[in-house]
C-alpha positions in Angstrom: 86.2 -72.6 29.0 86.4 -76.3 30.1 83.0 -77.2 28.8 84.0 -76.0 25.3 87.2 -78.0 25.5 85.2 -81.1 26.4 82.8 -80.5 23.5 85.7 -80.1 21.1 87.5 -83.3 22.2 84.2 -85.3 22.1 83.9 -84.3 18.5 87.6 -85.1 17.8 87.5 -88.5 19.4 84.0 -89.5 18.1 85.2 -91.8 15.3 87.7 -93.6 17.6 85.1 -94.2 20.3 82.5 -95.4 17.7 85.1 -98.0 16.6 85.6 -99.1 20.2 81.8 -99.5 20.6 81.6 -101.6 17.4 84.4 -103.9 18.6 82.6 -104.4 21.9 79.2 -104.9 20.2 80.7 -107.5 17.9 82.2 -109.5 20.8 79.6 -109.6 23.5 80.0 -111.6 26.7 77.3 -112.7 29.1 77.1 -111.6 32.8 80.1 -112.5 34.8 81.9 -113.9 31.7 83.3 -110.5 30.5 87.0 -111.6 30.4 87.8 -110.4 26.9 85.7 -107.2 27.3 87.5 -106.3 30.5 90.9 -107.0 28.8 90.0 -104.8 25.9 88.9 -102.0 28.3 92.1 -102.4 30.3 94.2 -102.2 27.1 92.6 -98.9 26.2 93.2 -97.4 29.7 96.8 -98.6 29.5 97.2 -97.0 26.1 96.0 -93.6 27.4 98.1 -93.8 30.6 95.2 -94.2 33.0 96.0 -96.0 36.2 93.6 -98.8 37.0 93.0 -102.1 38.8 91.3 -105.2 37.3 89.6 -108.3 38.7 87.3 -106.4 41.1 84.2 -108.4 41.9 84.9 -110.7 39.0 86.0 -108.9 35.8 85.3 -105.4 37.2 87.8 -102.5 36.6 88.5 -99.3 38.6 90.4 -96.5 36.9 91.6 -93.4 38.6 92.3 -90.0 37.1 93.8 -87.4 39.5 93.2 -83.7 38.7 96.4 -81.7 38.6 95.0 -78.5 40.1 95.1 -80.0 43.6 93.2 -82.2 46.0 89.5 -82.2 46.1 86.4 -84.3 46.0 86.0 -87.7 44.3 83.4 -88.4 41.6 82.7 -91.9 40.4 81.5 -92.7 36.8 80.0 -96.1 36.1 79.4 -98.2 33.0 78.3 -101.9 32.8 79.9 -104.3 30.3 77.8 -107.4 30.1 75.5 -108.6 27.2 72.2 -110.5 27.1 71.6 -114.2 26.2 70.0 -113.1 22.8 71.0 -114.0 19.3 71.3 -110.8 17.2 69.1 -110.5 14.2 70.5 -107.2 12.8 72.3 -107.2 9.5 75.3 -105.0 10.5 79.0 -105.2 9.7 79.7 -105.2 13.4 76.9 -107.6 14.5 77.6 -110.1 17.2 79.9 -112.9 16.3 79.0 -114.8 19.4 75.8 -116.8 18.8 73.5 -116.5 21.8 75.0 -113.2 23.1 74.1 -109.7 22.1 74.5 -106.1 23.4 70.7 -105.6 23.3 70.6 -103.3 26.3 73.3 -100.8 25.2 76.0 -101.8 27.6 78.5 -101.5 24.7 77.5 -97.9 24.3 77.8 -97.3 28.1 81.3 -98.8 28.1 82.4 -96.8 25.0 81.0 -93.6 26.4 82.8 -94.0 29.7 86.1 -94.8 27.8 85.5 -91.7 25.7 84.9 -89.6 28.8 88.0 -91.0 30.5 90.2 -90.1 27.5 88.8 -86.6 27.5 89.1 -86.1 31.3 92.6 -87.5 31.3 93.7 -85.1 28.6 92.2 -82.2 30.5 93.3 -83.2 34.0 95.5 -80.0 34.3 92.2 -78.0 34.2 90.5 -79.5 37.2 91.1 -80.6 40.8 89.9 -83.6 42.7 89.7 -87.2 41.5 87.5 -89.1 39.1 87.2 -92.9 39.4 86.0 -95.0 36.5 83.9 -98.0 37.3 83.6 -100.6 34.5 81.2 -103.2 36.0 80.4 -106.8 35.1 77.1 -108.6 35.6 74.4 -106.0 35.6 71.9 -108.3 34.0 72.0 -111.0 36.6 71.4 -111.1 40.3 72.9 -110.3 42.7 74.5 -107.8 40.3 78.1 -106.9 39.6 77.7 -103.6 41.5 77.0 -105.6 44.7 80.0 -107.9 44.1 82.3 -104.9 43.4 81.2 -103.2 46.5 81.8 -106.3 48.6 85.2 -106.6 47.0 86.2 -103.1 48.2 86.0 -101.3 44.9 86.0 -97.9 46.7 88.2 -98.9 49.7 91.0 -96.5 48.6 88.9 -94.0 46.7 85.6 -93.2 48.4 83.3 -91.3 46.1 81.4 -88.2 47.2 78.9 -89.1 44.5 78.4 -91.5 41.6 77.0 -91.0 38.2 75.7 -93.5 35.7 73.9 -93.4 32.4 71.7 -95.8 30.4 70.5 -95.8 26.8 66.9 -94.8 26.2 65.2 -95.6 22.9 62.3 -93.2 23.8 64.5 -90.1 23.3 66.4 -89.1 20.1 70.1 -89.1 20.0 71.5 -85.9 21.4 68.9 -85.8 24.2 69.1 -86.8 27.8 66.6 -87.4 30.6 66.7 -87.0 34.4 64.5 -87.6 37.4 65.4 -86.5 40.9 64.4 -88.8 43.8 63.0 -92.3 43.4 63.5 -93.4 39.8 63.6 -97.2 39.3 62.2 -100.1 41.3 63.7 -102.8 43.2 63.3 -106.3 41.7 63.1 -109.7 43.4 62.5 -113.1 41.8 59.5 -115.1 43.2 59.4 -118.9 42.8 56.5 -120.8 44.3 56.2 -124.6 44.1 52.7 -125.8 44.8 52.2 -129.5 45.7 49.1 -131.6 45.7 47.8 -135.0 44.5 47.9 -135.6 40.8 45.4 -137.7 38.8 43.0 -137.9 35.8 41.4 -134.7 34.8 38.0 -136.5 34.5 38.3 -137.4 38.2 39.2 -134.1 40.0 37.5 -135.3 43.2 40.3 -137.8 43.6 43.0 -135.2 43.3 44.3 -132.2 45.1 44.2 -129.9 42.1 47.5 -127.9 41.8 46.4 -126.1 38.7 43.4 -124.6 40.5 45.7 -124.0 43.5 48.1 -122.1 41.2 45.3 -120.0 39.7 43.9 -119.1 43.1 47.4 -118.3 44.4 48.1 -115.9 41.5 44.8 -114.1 42.1 45.1 -114.0 45.8 48.6 -112.6 45.7 47.4 -109.5 43.9 46.2 -108.4 47.4 49.8 -107.6 48.2 49.7 -104.7 45.8 46.1 -103.7 46.0 45.4 -104.0 49.7 48.7 -104.5 51.7 51.3 -102.2 50.2 50.3 -98.5 50.9 48.5 -96.9 47.9 51.1 -94.2 47.6 53.9 -96.7 47.1 54.4 -97.9 43.5 54.5 -101.7 43.4 54.1 -104.4 40.9 53.7 -108.2 41.4 53.7 -110.1 38.1 53.9 -113.8 37.3 55.3 -114.5 33.8 55.6 -118.3 33.9 53.4 -121.1 35.2 55.1 -124.5 34.8 53.0 -127.6 35.0 55.0 -130.2 32.9 51.7 -131.9 32.3 49.0 -132.6 29.7 45.5 -131.4 29.0 43.9 -134.4 30.7 46.3 -134.7 33.6 46.2 -132.8 36.9 49.9 -132.6 37.9 51.5 -133.3 41.2 53.2 -130.0 41.3 52.9 -126.6 39.6 55.7 -123.9 39.7 54.9 -120.2 39.6 57.7 -117.8 38.5 57.4 -114.0 38.8 58.8 -110.8 40.1 58.0 -108.2 42.8 59.0 -104.6 42.3 58.6 -101.6 44.5 60.0 -98.1 45.1 60.0 -98.5 48.9 62.8 -100.5 50.5 60.9 -100.9 53.8 57.7 -102.2 52.3 59.7 -104.4 49.9 60.5 -106.8 52.7 57.0 -106.5 54.4 55.6 -107.6 51.0 57.9 -110.6 50.9 56.5 -111.8 54.2 52.9 -111.3 53.0 53.6 -113.2 49.8 54.9 -116.2 51.8 52.0 -116.2 54.2 49.3 -115.9 51.4 50.9 -118.6 49.3 51.0 -121.0 52.2 47.5 -120.1 53.3 46.0 -120.7 49.9 47.8 -124.0 49.5 46.8 -125.3 52.9 43.2 -124.2 52.4 43.1 -126.5 49.4 44.8 -129.4 51.3 48.1 -128.9 49.5 51.3 -127.1 50.4 53.6 -124.4 49.1 57.3 -123.8 49.0 58.2 -120.2 48.5 61.6 -119.1 47.4 62.2 -115.3 47.1 65.6 -114.4 45.6 66.7 -110.9 46.5 67.5 -108.9 43.5 68.5 -105.2 43.0 67.4 -102.4 45.3 65.6 -99.4 44.0 67.5 -96.6 42.3 67.2 -93.3 44.2 68.7 -90.2 42.6 69.9 -87.7 45.1 67.8 -84.6 44.5 70.7 -82.2 45.1 73.2 -84.1 42.9 70.6 -84.6 40.2 69.3 -81.0 40.1 72.9 -79.8 39.6 73.4 -82.4 36.9 70.3 -81.2 35.1 71.6 -77.6 35.2 75.0 -78.7 33.9 73.4 -80.8 31.1 71.1 -77.9 30.1 74.0 -75.5 29.9 75.8 -78.0 27.7 73.0 -79.2 25.4 70.3 -76.6 25.7 66.9 -76.7 27.4 65.1 -78.5 24.6 67.4 -81.5 24.8 67.1 -82.2 28.5 63.9 -83.9 29.6 62.1 -84.8 32.8 61.5 -88.5 33.2 58.7 -90.5 34.9 59.4 -93.3 37.3 60.1 -96.7 35.9 59.2 -100.1 37.4 62.2 -101.7 35.6 65.3 -102.4 37.8 69.0 -101.6 37.6 71.8 -102.9 39.8 73.1 -99.3 39.9 70.7 -99.2 42.9 73.4 -100.9 45.0 75.6 -97.8 44.4 72.7 -95.4 44.8 71.7 -96.9 48.2 75.2 -96.3 49.5 76.4 -93.0 47.9 74.7 -89.8 46.6 73.9 -90.7 43.0 72.6 -89.6 39.6 71.4 -92.1 37.1 70.2 -90.5 33.9 69.1 -91.6 30.4 70.9 -91.2 27.1 68.6 -90.9 24.0 69.6 -93.3 21.2 66.7 -93.1 18.8 66.5 -91.4 15.4 65.3 -87.7 15.2 61.6 -88.7 15.2 62.1 -90.4 18.5 61.6 -93.9 17.1 64.1 -96.7 17.5 64.2 -99.8 15.3 63.3 -101.9 18.3 63.2 -101.7 22.1 65.8 -102.8 24.6 66.3 -106.6 25.0 65.1 -107.1 21.5 67.3 -109.1 19.0 66.7 -106.2 16.6 67.7 -103.4 18.9 69.9 -100.8 17.1 71.1 -97.6 18.7 71.9 -94.4 16.8 75.6 -94.0 17.2 75.4 -90.2 17.2 74.4 -90.7 20.9 78.0 -91.7 21.7 79.3 -88.2 21.2 76.6 -86.9 23.5 77.1 -89.6 26.0 80.9 -89.1 26.5 80.5 -85.4 26.4 77.7 -85.2 29.0 79.4 -87.7 31.4 82.7 -85.7 31.3 80.9 -82.4 31.8 78.8 -83.8 34.7 82.0 -85.1 36.4 84.0 -81.9 36.3 80.9 -79.8 37.2 80.3 -82.1 40.2 83.9 -81.8 41.4 83.3 -78.0 41.7 80.0 -78.3 43.5 80.0 -81.4 45.8 
C-alpha cells in the first residue's frame, strides 16, 4: 500500500531531513534575500535527481516530479523559505548564525518537510500517475509576497496545477497532529498609513494650534466605524493601529502625526469598499478640525480560501494516515498568509502542522525570538504532505 511506503520512508529519512532543517535554521535569510537558502535547496534537488528551475520571482524554485504510471492531474506543493528580522535568543547548537535574522515562523520546517516529501515522492514515482510540482517560495513575510511575484513570473506557465497544497507550523497543536478548515480560513491584510497635518505649537497654547494629536485620537476612534457600522456584521474584519508617531515632546503639539495600522477581512469585495471608507473618514475628520490627511493604503495579501472539496478530501486522507484523534478542526484566523495569492487562483488546501510538545505547549509563539519547534513534527509534515499529494492525484 502506497501510504505504508510513504510512512516507512518518512521514518527512514527523518534524521536526514532534520539535519537539513537545522542547516536552514542556522543560516536564515530575510525576505527576498534567500540566495544561499535557494542554492542549498537546489543542491538537494540535484542530488536526488529532481528536475527544477531556479530564479522564479526572485529566488523561487519550481521542481517537477512526473509519475511513471502515466499522465494525469497536476498537484502543487508549496513551502516558503524566508526568515524574520529577529535576533534569536535560543541556546541551541543550530541557532541562527546571522544576527538579526531568525526562522521564528517555522519556514525552515516548511522547506525541510517539502524536501522530505519530494525525496519520498521521487523514490515512489513508479507507484503513481500524474505530476507533482514543488514550489519553494521566497518572501512570504513581506508584501507584496513572493507568491505574487512567482505567479507574475509564470511559475505555472508550463505546469498548471489542478490544486495546490501548503502547510504551516502551529504551536497550538502537539507534534504529530494537524488541523484543517474548509472554506474561508485566513484574512487579507493591508497596511494603512495616515499622515495628519495641522499647525504645531506650545501645549500651553492649544488655541493657537491645529492639534494633530487630538486629530489622530479622533481619527483612530472614528475609523472603528468601518468595522462596527460599515462592513456587514457577518463579515469578519479587524482594523487596528499599532503605531502612532509624533516625533514630539510632552509640551509640544506637533505639526504632523502618522498613524500606522492594518485592515484585515475575510471578504475580498468588502475589503476594497472598506479602503474607500477609511480614506473618506480620515479626510473628513482632519478637515473638520481644520487640518488635512494623507492616506496611503498598501495592498497586502488576499484572504486564504480553502476549497471545501479539496480540503474535505485532504481531511479524510490525513485521518486515514494519522488517526481521527490527531486531525483537528480549526477556527478562522485573522492573521494573513501570502498563500492567499495561490488560493485565489487555484483550488487550495492550507493546513496546520502541530509543533508543540505533547501537552500542547510550545516554548514560545510564532515570531518570538524564543520560538522552538518540536522536530518530531518534521516526520509528520513530510509524511502528510506526500500522502495528500498522491491522494489528490487519484481524486482531483
